[in-house]
C-alpha atoms as an extended CHARMM CRD file, in Angstrom:
* protein
*
       233  EXT
         1         1  MET       CA             -4.4310000000       19.4090000000       87.4210000000  PROA      1               0.0000000000
         2         2  PHE       CA             -2.9940000000       21.8350000000       84.4120000000  PROA      2               0.0000000000
         3         3  ASP       CA             -2.8060000000       18.9660000000       82.2750000000  PROA      3               0.0000000000
         4         4  GLY       CA             -6.6010000000       18.1290000000       82.5660000000  PROA      4               0.0000000000
         5         5  ASN       CA             -8.0730000000       21.3330000000       82.4520000000  PROA      5               0.0000000000
         6         6  PHE       CA             -5.8780000000       23.9210000000       80.5440000000  PROA      6               0.0000000000
         7         7  ARG       CA             -3.2230000000       21.8920000000       78.3850000000  PROA      7               0.0000000000
         8         8  THR       CA             -4.7300000000       22.1810000000       74.9410000000  PROA      8               0.0000000000
         9         9  ALA       CA             -5.8930000000       25.4000000000       75.0770000000  PROA      9               0.0000000000
        10        10  PHE       CA             -2.6030000000       26.6310000000       76.1860000000  PROA      10              0.0000000000
        11        11  GLU       CA             -0.9340000000       24.8270000000       73.2920000000  PROA      11              0.0000000000
        12        12  LYS       CA             -3.2480000000       26.3050000000       70.7870000000  PROA      12              0.0000000000
        13        13  GLY       CA             -2.5420000000       29.7780000000       72.5430000000  PROA      13              0.0000000000
        14        14  VAL       CA              1.0980000000       29.4700000000       71.8740000000  PROA      14              0.0000000000
        15        15  ALA       CA              1.0720000000       27.9300000000       68.5090000000  PROA      15              0.0000000000
        16        16  PRO       CA              1.2240000000       30.9790000000       66.9510000000  PROA      16              0.0000000000
        17        17  MET       CA              4.8510000000       32.0220000000       68.8630000000  PROA      17              0.0000000000
        18        18  GLY       CA              5.7410000000       28.7180000000       68.2050000000  PROA      18              0.0000000000
        19        19  LYS       CA              5.8000000000       29.6590000000       64.1220000000  PROA      19              0.0000000000
        20        20  SER       CA              7.1360000000       32.6560000000       64.3960000000  PROA      20              0.0000000000
        21        21  LEU       CA             10.0520000000       31.4270000000       66.3090000000  PROA      21              0.0000000000
        22        22  GLN       CA             10.4380000000       28.8020000000       63.7010000000  PROA      22              0.0000000000
        23        23  ARG       CA             10.3620000000       30.9300000000       60.8210000000  PROA      23              0.0000000000
        24        24  ALA       CA             13.1040000000       33.0570000000       62.4590000000  PROA      24              0.0000000000
        25        25  GLY       CA             15.2340000000       29.9410000000       62.4600000000  PROA      25              0.0000000000
        26        26  VAL       CA             15.1260000000       29.0080000000       66.2530000000  PROA      26              0.0000000000
        27        27  SER       CA             15.6940000000       25.5270000000       67.0100000000  PROA      27              0.0000000000
        28        28  PRO       CA             13.6350000000       24.1420000000       69.7850000000  PROA      28              0.0000000000
        29        29  ASP       CA             16.6410000000       22.5310000000       71.2560000000  PROA      29              0.0000000000
        30        30  VAL       CA             17.7590000000       26.3660000000       71.8330000000  PROA      30              0.0000000000
        31        31  VAL       CA             14.8100000000       26.9930000000       73.4670000000  PROA      31              0.0000000000
        32        32  THR       CA             14.6590000000       24.4900000000       75.5940000000  PROA      32              0.0000000000
        33        33  ALA       CA             18.3950000000       24.7910000000       76.6290000000  PROA      33              0.0000000000
        34        34  SER       CA             17.4830000000       28.5750000000       77.4150000000  PROA      34              0.0000000000
        35        35  GLY       CA             15.1540000000       27.4830000000       80.0250000000  PROA      35              0.0000000000
        36        36  VAL       CA             17.9430000000       25.5250000000       81.7740000000  PROA      36              0.0000000000
        37        37  ILE       CA             19.8430000000       28.7670000000       81.6520000000  PROA      37              0.0000000000
        38        38  MET       CA             17.6040000000       30.7310000000       82.6190000000  PROA      38              0.0000000000
        39        39  ALA       CA             16.5520000000       28.0070000000       85.6040000000  PROA      39              0.0000000000
        40        40  GLY       CA             20.3760000000       28.2930000000       86.8650000000  PROA      40              0.0000000000
        41        41  ALA       CA             19.7880000000       32.1080000000       86.7310000000  PROA      41              0.0000000000
        42        42  CYS       CA             16.8740000000       31.9090000000       88.9730000000  PROA      42              0.0000000000
        43        43  GLY       CA             18.4460000000       29.4460000000       91.4110000000  PROA      43              0.0000000000
        44        44  VAL       CA             21.2190000000       32.1330000000       92.1020000000  PROA      44              0.0000000000
        45        45  ALA       CA             18.9570000000       34.9790000000       92.4400000000  PROA      45              0.0000000000
        46        46  ILE       CA             16.9370000000       33.0710000000       95.0550000000  PROA      46              0.0000000000
        47        47  ALA       CA             20.4110000000       31.5910000000       96.6270000000  PROA      47              0.0000000000
        48        48  LEU       CA             21.6250000000       35.7410000000       97.0030000000  PROA      48              0.0000000000
        49        49  GLY       CA             17.9160000000       36.2610000000       98.2160000000  PROA      49              0.0000000000
        50        50  ARG       CA             17.3140000000       38.7170000000       95.4670000000  PROA      50              0.0000000000
        51        51  PHE       CA             13.6410000000       37.4790000000       95.1720000000  PROA      51              0.0000000000
        52        52  PRO       CA             11.8600000000       40.1990000000       92.9880000000  PROA      52              0.0000000000
        53        53  LEU       CA             14.7520000000       39.6630000000       90.4140000000  PROA      53              0.0000000000
        54        54  ALA       CA             14.0980000000       35.7140000000       90.7000000000  PROA      54              0.0000000000
        55        55  VAL       CA             10.4270000000       36.1480000000       89.9510000000  PROA      55              0.0000000000
        56        56  LEU       CA             11.3940000000       37.6970000000       86.7890000000  PROA      56              0.0000000000
        57        57  LEU       CA             13.6630000000       35.0070000000       85.8550000000  PROA      57              0.0000000000
        58        58  LEU       CA             11.3100000000       32.2270000000       87.0750000000  PROA      58              0.0000000000
        59        59  ALA       CA              8.6150000000       33.8150000000       84.6550000000  PROA      59              0.0000000000
        60        60  LEU       CA             11.6620000000       33.7520000000       81.8680000000  PROA      60              0.0000000000
        61        61  THR       CA             12.5770000000       29.9820000000       82.9980000000  PROA      61              0.0000000000
        62        62  GLY       CA              8.9270000000       28.9970000000       82.2060000000  PROA      62              0.0000000000
        63        63  LEU       CA              8.1700000000       30.9050000000       79.1930000000  PROA      63              0.0000000000
        64        64  PRO       CA             11.0660000000       28.3070000000       76.9710000000  PROA      64              0.0000000000
        65        65  ASP       CA              9.7300000000       25.4330000000       78.8670000000  PROA      65              0.0000000000
        66        66  ALA       CA              5.7780000000       26.1850000000       77.2370000000  PROA      66              0.0000000000
        67        67  LEU       CA              7.0240000000       27.1450000000       73.6770000000  PROA      67              0.0000000000
        68        68  ASP       CA              9.8940000000       24.5640000000       72.8250000000  PROA      68              0.0000000000
        69        69  GLY       CA              6.7900000000       22.3980000000       72.3790000000  PROA      69              0.0000000000
        70        70  ALA       CA              5.3230000000       24.5670000000       70.1090000000  PROA      70              0.0000000000
        71        71  VAL       CA              8.2540000000       25.3690000000       67.8420000000  PROA      71              0.0000000000
        72        72  ALA       CA              9.1730000000       21.4010000000       67.7070000000  PROA      72              0.0000000000
        73        73  LYS       CA              5.6450000000       21.3380000000       66.3620000000  PROA      73              0.0000000000
        74        74  ALA       CA              5.9920000000       24.0800000000       63.8980000000  PROA      74              0.0000000000
        75        75  ALA       CA              9.3300000000       22.8600000000       62.5530000000  PROA      75              0.0000000000
        76        76  GLY       CA              7.8490000000       19.1850000000       62.5240000000  PROA      76              0.0000000000
        77        77  LYS       CA             10.2440000000       18.0200000000       64.7050000000  PROA      77              0.0000000000
        78        78  ALA       CA              8.1210000000       16.6770000000       67.5570000000  PROA      78              0.0000000000
        79        79  GLY       CA              9.0680000000       13.0590000000       68.6510000000  PROA      79              0.0000000000
        80        80  PRO       CA             11.1040000000       10.9060000000       71.1460000000  PROA      80              0.0000000000
        81        81  ARG       CA             14.1530000000       12.7040000000       71.0310000000  PROA      81              0.0000000000
        82        82  GLY       CA             12.6250000000       15.8880000000       71.7070000000  PROA      82              0.0000000000
        83        83  ALA       CA             10.3990000000       14.8370000000       74.3410000000  PROA      83              0.0000000000
        84        84  PHE       CA             13.4140000000       13.0250000000       75.9990000000  PROA      84              0.0000000000
        85        85  LEU       CA             15.4050000000       16.2300000000       76.1150000000  PROA      85              0.0000000000
        86        86  ASP       CA             12.1890000000       18.4560000000       77.4280000000  PROA      86              0.0000000000
        87        87  SER       CA             11.9150000000       15.9930000000       80.2720000000  PROA      87              0.0000000000
        88        88  VAL       CA             15.5690000000       15.8470000000       81.2990000000  PROA      88              0.0000000000
        89        89  SER       CA             15.5750000000       19.6800000000       80.8880000000  PROA      89              0.0000000000
        90        90  ASP       CA             12.7280000000       19.8080000000       83.3370000000  PROA      90              0.0000000000
        91        91  ARG       CA             14.3010000000       17.7080000000       86.1290000000  PROA      91              0.0000000000
        92        92  VAL       CA             17.3790000000       19.7750000000       85.8860000000  PROA      92              0.0000000000
        93        93  SER       CA             15.6660000000       22.8960000000       85.8960000000  PROA      93              0.0000000000
        94        94  ASP       CA             13.5870000000       21.8540000000       88.9520000000  PROA      94              0.0000000000
        95        95  GLY       CA             17.0250000000       20.7350000000       90.8950000000  PROA      95              0.0000000000
        96        96  LEU       CA             18.6380000000       24.5480000000       90.1730000000  PROA      96              0.0000000000
        97        97  LEU       CA             15.5480000000       26.3120000000       91.2680000000  PROA      97              0.0000000000
        98        98  PHE       CA             15.3210000000       23.7780000000       94.4050000000  PROA      98              0.0000000000
        99        99  ALA       CA             18.9000000000       23.8990000000       95.0100000000  PROA      99              0.0000000000
       100       100  GLY       CA             18.9300000000       28.0230000000       94.9950000000  PROA      100             0.0000000000
       101       101  ALA       CA             16.2830000000       27.5140000000       97.6000000000  PROA      101             0.0000000000
       102       102  GLY       CA             18.1390000000       25.3690000000       99.7180000000  PROA      102             0.0000000000
       103       103  TRP       CA             21.0330000000       27.1260000000       99.7030000000  PROA      103             0.0000000000
       104       104  TYR       CA             19.2070000000       30.3210000000      100.9250000000  PROA      104             0.0000000000
       105       105  LEU       CA             17.5440000000       28.4920000000      103.6960000000  PROA      105             0.0000000000
       106       106  ALA       CA             21.1410000000       27.1990000000      104.7120000000  PROA      106             0.0000000000
       107       107  GLY       CA             22.0530000000       30.6790000000      105.5020000000  PROA      107             0.0000000000
       108       108  SER       CA             18.7910000000       31.6910000000      107.5110000000  PROA      108             0.0000000000
       109       109  ASP       CA             18.3430000000       31.4590000000      111.4390000000  PROA      109             0.0000000000
       110       110  ASP       CA             17.4050000000       27.5340000000      111.0500000000  PROA      110             0.0000000000
       111       111  PRO       CA             19.9590000000       26.1150000000      108.5150000000  PROA      111             0.0000000000
       112       112  ARG       CA             17.8270000000       22.3760000000      108.7650000000  PROA      112             0.0000000000
       113       113  MET       CA             15.2090000000       24.2340000000      106.6310000000  PROA      113             0.0000000000
       114       114  ALA       CA             17.5340000000       23.7390000000      104.0890000000  PROA      114             0.0000000000
       115       115  MET       CA             16.0930000000       20.0690000000      103.9770000000  PROA      115             0.0000000000
       116       116  LEU       CA             12.7880000000       21.0400000000      103.1760000000  PROA      116             0.0000000000
       117       117  PRO       CA             13.5370000000       22.1810000000       98.9710000000  PROA      117             0.0000000000
       118       118  PHE       CA             15.5000000000       18.9520000000       98.8820000000  PROA      118             0.0000000000
       119       119  GLY       CA             12.5220000000       17.1090000000       99.7370000000  PROA      119             0.0000000000
       120       120  LEU       CA             10.2370000000       18.7390000000       97.9920000000  PROA      120             0.0000000000
       121       121  TYR       CA             12.3750000000       17.8570000000       94.7380000000  PROA      121             0.0000000000
       122       122  ILE       CA             12.1580000000       14.5660000000       95.6770000000  PROA      122             0.0000000000
       123       123  ALA       CA              8.5620000000       14.5120000000       95.9090000000  PROA      123             0.0000000000
       124       124  ALA       CA              8.0240000000       16.3560000000       92.6390000000  PROA      124             0.0000000000
       125       125  SER       CA             10.8870000000       14.0490000000       90.9070000000  PROA      125             0.0000000000
       126       126  LEU       CA              8.6910000000       11.1000000000       92.0070000000  PROA      126             0.0000000000
       127       127  VAL       CA              5.4270000000       12.6030000000       90.5210000000  PROA      127             0.0000000000
       128       128  SER       CA              7.0630000000       12.7790000000       87.2960000000  PROA      128             0.0000000000
       129       129  TYR       CA              8.4270000000        9.6270000000       87.5230000000  PROA      129             0.0000000000
       130       130  GLN       CA              5.2250000000        7.7370000000       88.0050000000  PROA      130             0.0000000000
       131       131  ARG       CA              3.6940000000        9.2360000000       84.9250000000  PROA      131             0.0000000000
       132       132  ALA       CA              6.5130000000        8.2100000000       82.9160000000  PROA      132             0.0000000000
       133       133  LYS       CA              6.9010000000        4.9850000000       84.1680000000  PROA      133             0.0000000000
       134       134  ALA       CA              2.7180000000        4.3690000000       84.1330000000  PROA      134             0.0000000000
       135       135  GLU       CA              2.6280000000        5.5860000000       80.5400000000  PROA      135             0.0000000000
       136       136  SER       CA              5.5870000000        3.2350000000       79.6310000000  PROA      136             0.0000000000
       137       137  LEU       CA              3.3700000000       -0.0900000000       81.0690000000  PROA      137             0.0000000000
       138       138  GLY       CA              0.0900000000        1.4560000000       79.2300000000  PROA      138             0.0000000000
       139       139  PHE       CA             -1.3970000000        2.8690000000       82.0440000000  PROA      139             0.0000000000
       140       140  THR       CA             -2.2640000000        7.0480000000       82.7310000000  PROA      140             0.0000000000
       141       141  ALA       CA             -1.0810000000        9.0490000000       85.7480000000  PROA      141             0.0000000000
       142       142  LYS       CA             -1.9630000000       12.0660000000       84.9640000000  PROA      142             0.0000000000
       143       143  GLY       CA             -3.3070000000       14.8210000000       87.4040000000  PROA      143             0.0000000000
       144       144  GLY       CA             -3.2410000000       15.7330000000       90.9870000000  PROA      144             0.0000000000
       145       145  LEU       CA             -3.3310000000       19.0720000000       92.8450000000  PROA      145             0.0000000000
       146       146  MET       CA              0.4280000000       19.9920000000       92.5400000000  PROA      146             0.0000000000
       147       147  GLU       CA              1.8980000000       19.2050000000       88.7100000000  PROA      147             0.0000000000
       148       148  ARG       CA              4.7800000000       21.3260000000       87.5190000000  PROA      148             0.0000000000
       149       149  ALA       CA              3.0080000000       24.2320000000       86.0890000000  PROA      149             0.0000000000
       150       150  GLU       CA              1.5540000000       24.9310000000       89.7580000000  PROA      150             0.0000000000
       151       151  ARG       CA              4.9020000000       24.5100000000       91.3310000000  PROA      151             0.0000000000
       152       152  PHE       CA              5.9880000000       27.4390000000       89.3140000000  PROA      152             0.0000000000
       153       153  ILE       CA              2.7470000000       29.2720000000       90.2200000000  PROA      153             0.0000000000
       154       154  ALA       CA              3.2050000000       28.2570000000       93.7170000000  PROA      154             0.0000000000
       155       155  LEU       CA              7.0720000000       29.6390000000       94.0010000000  PROA      155             0.0000000000
       156       156  GLY       CA              6.5460000000       32.5450000000       92.3860000000  PROA      156             0.0000000000
       157       157  PHE       CA              3.9690000000       33.4820000000       94.9150000000  PROA      157             0.0000000000
       158       158  GLY       CA              6.3040000000       32.2300000000       97.7900000000  PROA      158             0.0000000000
       159       159  LEU       CA              8.9330000000       34.8620000000       95.8080000000  PROA      159             0.0000000000
       160       160  LEU       CA              6.9770000000       37.4790000000       95.2040000000  PROA      160             0.0000000000
       161       161  PHE       CA              5.9620000000       37.5180000000       99.0490000000  PROA      161             0.0000000000
       162       162  SER       CA              9.0320000000       36.6900000000      100.5660000000  PROA      162             0.0000000000
       163       163  GLY       CA              7.6220000000       36.6690000000      104.0460000000  PROA      163             0.0000000000
       164       164  LEU       CA              5.5570000000       33.5730000000      102.9740000000  PROA      164             0.0000000000
       165       165  PHE       CA              8.4350000000       31.9720000000      101.1570000000  PROA      165             0.0000000000
       166       166  VAL       CA              9.0490000000       29.3710000000      103.9550000000  PROA      166             0.0000000000
       167       167  ALA       CA              5.0950000000       28.4560000000      104.0750000000  PROA      167             0.0000000000
       168       168  THR       CA              4.7610000000       28.0470000000      100.5660000000  PROA      168             0.0000000000
       169       169  LEU       CA              7.2140000000       25.8050000000      100.4380000000  PROA      169             0.0000000000
       170       170  TRP       CA              5.5950000000       23.6140000000      103.1330000000  PROA      170             0.0000000000
       171       171  VAL       CA              2.4560000000       24.0290000000      101.0690000000  PROA      171             0.0000000000
       172       172  MET       CA              4.0210000000       22.7010000000       97.8930000000  PROA      172             0.0000000000
       173       173  PHE       CA              5.6870000000       19.8330000000       99.8900000000  PROA      173             0.0000000000
       174       174  ALA       CA              2.3530000000       18.9150000000      101.0500000000  PROA      174             0.0000000000
       175       175  LEU       CA              0.3710000000       18.7170000000       97.9300000000  PROA      175             0.0000000000
       176       176  THR       CA              3.0630000000       17.3680000000       95.7000000000  PROA      176             0.0000000000
       177       177  VAL       CA              3.5980000000       14.3800000000       98.3210000000  PROA      177             0.0000000000
       178       178  ALA       CA             -0.6970000000       14.3980000000       97.9240000000  PROA      178             0.0000000000
       179       179  THR       CA             -0.1990000000       13.9540000000       94.4220000000  PROA      179             0.0000000000
       180       180  ALA       CA              2.2640000000       11.3610000000       94.4950000000  PROA      180             0.0000000000
       181       181  VAL       CA              0.1090000000        9.2920000000       96.7280000000  PROA      181             0.0000000000
       182       182  SER       CA             -2.8560000000        9.7680000000       94.5470000000  PROA      182             0.0000000000
       183       183  ARG       CA             -1.0890000000        8.6330000000       91.5360000000  PROA      183             0.0000000000
       184       184  PHE       CA              0.5060000000        5.8120000000       92.7710000000  PROA      184             0.0000000000
       185       185  ILE       CA             -3.2460000000        4.5660000000       93.8770000000  PROA      185             0.0000000000
       186       186  LYS       CA             -4.0860000000        5.4020000000       90.4550000000  PROA      186             0.0000000000
       187       187  VAL       CA             -1.8150000000        3.3450000000       88.7030000000  PROA      187             0.0000000000
       188       188  TRP       CA             -1.9030000000        0.7390000000       91.2130000000  PROA      188             0.0000000000
       189       189  ARG       CA             -5.7380000000        0.3380000000       90.9180000000  PROA      189             0.0000000000
       190       190  GLN       CA             -5.0900000000        0.4040000000       86.8850000000  PROA      190             0.0000000000
       191       191  ALA       CA             -2.4350000000       -2.9550000000       87.1990000000  PROA      191             0.0000000000
       192       192  SER       CA             -4.9070000000       -4.7950000000       89.9580000000  PROA      192             0.0000000000
       193       193  GLY       CA             -7.4360000000       -4.6160000000       87.3010000000  PROA      193             0.0000000000
       194       194  LYS       CA             -5.3270000000       -5.5310000000       84.3390000000  PROA      194             0.0000000000
       195       195  VAL       CA             -6.1800000000       -9.0870000000       82.6830000000  PROA      195             0.0000000000
       196       196  ALA       CA             -3.6820000000      -11.5380000000       81.4390000000  PROA      196             0.0000000000
       197       197  ASP       CA             -2.7680000000      -10.9970000000       77.5740000000  PROA      197             0.0000000000
       198       198  PRO       CA             -5.0330000000      -13.1490000000       75.5260000000  PROA      198             0.0000000000
       199       199  ARG       CA             -2.3200000000      -13.6770000000       73.0170000000  PROA      199             0.0000000000
       200       200  ARG       CA              0.2120000000      -15.2900000000       75.7740000000  PROA      200             0.0000000000
       201       201  PRO       CA             -0.3080000000      -18.8710000000       75.7840000000  PROA      201             0.0000000000
       202       202  ALA       CA             -1.5790000000      -20.8210000000       78.8390000000  PROA      202             0.0000000000
       203       203  ARG       CA              1.3550000000      -22.3730000000       80.7260000000  PROA      203             0.0000000000
       204       204  ARG       CA              1.2630000000      -26.1850000000       80.0040000000  PROA      204             0.0000000000
       205       205  ASN       CA              0.7970000000      -28.6110000000       82.7720000000  PROA      205             0.0000000000
       206       206  ARG       CA              4.5200000000      -29.9850000000       83.0110000000  PROA      206             0.0000000000
       207       207  ARG       CA              2.8380000000      -33.4330000000       84.7430000000  PROA      207             0.0000000000
       208       208  ARG       CA              2.3190000000      -36.2590000000       82.7390000000  PROA      208             0.0000000000
       209       209  SER       CA             -1.1370000000      -38.0060000000       82.9840000000  PROA      209             0.0000000000
       210       210  ALA       CA             -0.4410000000      -42.2760000000       83.4300000000  PROA      210             0.0000000000
       211       211  ARG       CA             -1.8690000000      -44.0820000000       80.3030000000  PROA      211             0.0000000000
       212       212  PRO       CA             -4.4360000000      -46.7390000000       80.7040000000  PROA      212             0.0000000000
       213       213  VAL       CA             -2.5310000000      -50.2450000000       81.3710000000  PROA      213             0.0000000000
       214       214  ALA       CA             -4.8660000000      -51.7490000000       78.6540000000  PROA      214             0.0000000000
       215       215  ASP       CA             -3.6350000000      -49.0660000000       75.9990000000  PROA      215             0.0000000000
       216       216  ILE       CA             -0.1500000000      -50.0880000000       76.9420000000  PROA      216             0.0000000000
       217       217  ARG       CA             -0.6740000000      -53.5520000000       76.5750000000  PROA      217             0.0000000000
       218       218  GLU       CA             -2.4730000000      -53.4030000000       73.4480000000  PROA      218             0.0000000000
       219       219  ARG       CA              0.7010000000      -51.2340000000       71.5850000000  PROA      219             0.0000000000
       220       220  ALA       CA              3.1200000000      -53.7860000000       73.2860000000  PROA      220             0.0000000000
       221       221  ARG       CA              1.2280000000      -56.5530000000       71.0890000000  PROA      221             0.0000000000
       222       222  ALA       CA              1.0740000000      -54.5000000000       67.9450000000  PROA      222             0.0000000000
       223       223  ARG       CA              4.6760000000      -54.0780000000       68.4390000000  PROA      223             0.0000000000
       224       224  ALA       CA              5.3790000000      -58.0550000000       68.5760000000  PROA      224             0.0000000000
       225       225  GLU       CA              2.9870000000      -58.6940000000       65.9580000000  PROA      225             0.0000000000
       226       226  ALA       CA              4.8500000000      -56.3650000000       63.8290000000  PROA      226             0.0000000000
       227       227  ARG       CA              8.3750000000      -58.1150000000       64.3830000000  PROA      227             0.0000000000
       228       228  ARG       CA              6.6230000000      -61.3340000000       63.6590000000  PROA      228             0.0000000000
       229       229  ARG       CA              5.2330000000      -60.6130000000       60.3870000000  PROA      229             0.0000000000
       230       230  ARG       CA              8.9140000000      -59.1650000000       59.5610000000  PROA      230             0.0000000000
       231       231  SER       CA             10.9940000000      -62.0770000000       60.5180000000  PROA      231             0.0000000000
       232       232  PRO       CA             11.9240000000      -64.3880000000       58.0370000000  PROA      232             0.0000000000
       233       233  ARG       CA              9.9920000000      -67.7560000000       57.8380000000  PROA      233             0.0000000000
C-alpha cells in the first residue's frame, strides 16, 4: 500500500537529506548497518518491556532504512549490490524486532503467546519473498494491506499503547497473512495467463511418418540403375 501510494513522493522528500549525508562522506552501507544496529537495540528494549524507549529506537531504525537508498543514489552507487544488502538487512532487522517481542511475551502470564511474533515473522518473510520471486520471473507482486512500512507503523502503535500490544500483533498477523494470500493470487493469475515464448522452437514430433511404398520402389530402381551404369561392360 505504501509503495503504490507514497513511495515516489517519499523518495523525493528524502533526496535532499541523502545528498547532504553523501557530501558529508557517509556511505550508504554505513547507513544500512546503522539501521540493523538500531533494530537490535529496539529488540532488546522490547524484550525488557521498555516500550517508550523501544518507540524511539524503532523510529531510529526506520530512518536509516529510508535514507540508505537516497544516499546511494546521491553517490551514484545504486545497484544490485546495494539492493541485495538492503533486502538482507531488512530481514535481519525484522527478525531482531520480532525476537524481542517473542522474548517479552515468553515472560508473560501466557508464554505460548511468544509464538505470535514468530508466526508474524514467517508471514512477513513470505510477503517479501513473494515479491522478490515474482519480480525475478517477470511478474509484479506489489501491494497489500500490511507491507513493511505498515508493519513499522503498527508496531510503533502497539509499543506506544502498551495495553494494546498483543492485540496489535494479532491485527498485524491477520493483515500480513491477508497480504501474502492476495500476492499469491495476483502472481498465480499472472503466471496462469502467460503464453509460451514465441522465440522458443516448437517441440518436434519424434514419430516418423511411413513413406509411400511407391516412393520406396522408385528409389530402389534408381539405385539399381545407377549400379548397372557403373558396372563394366
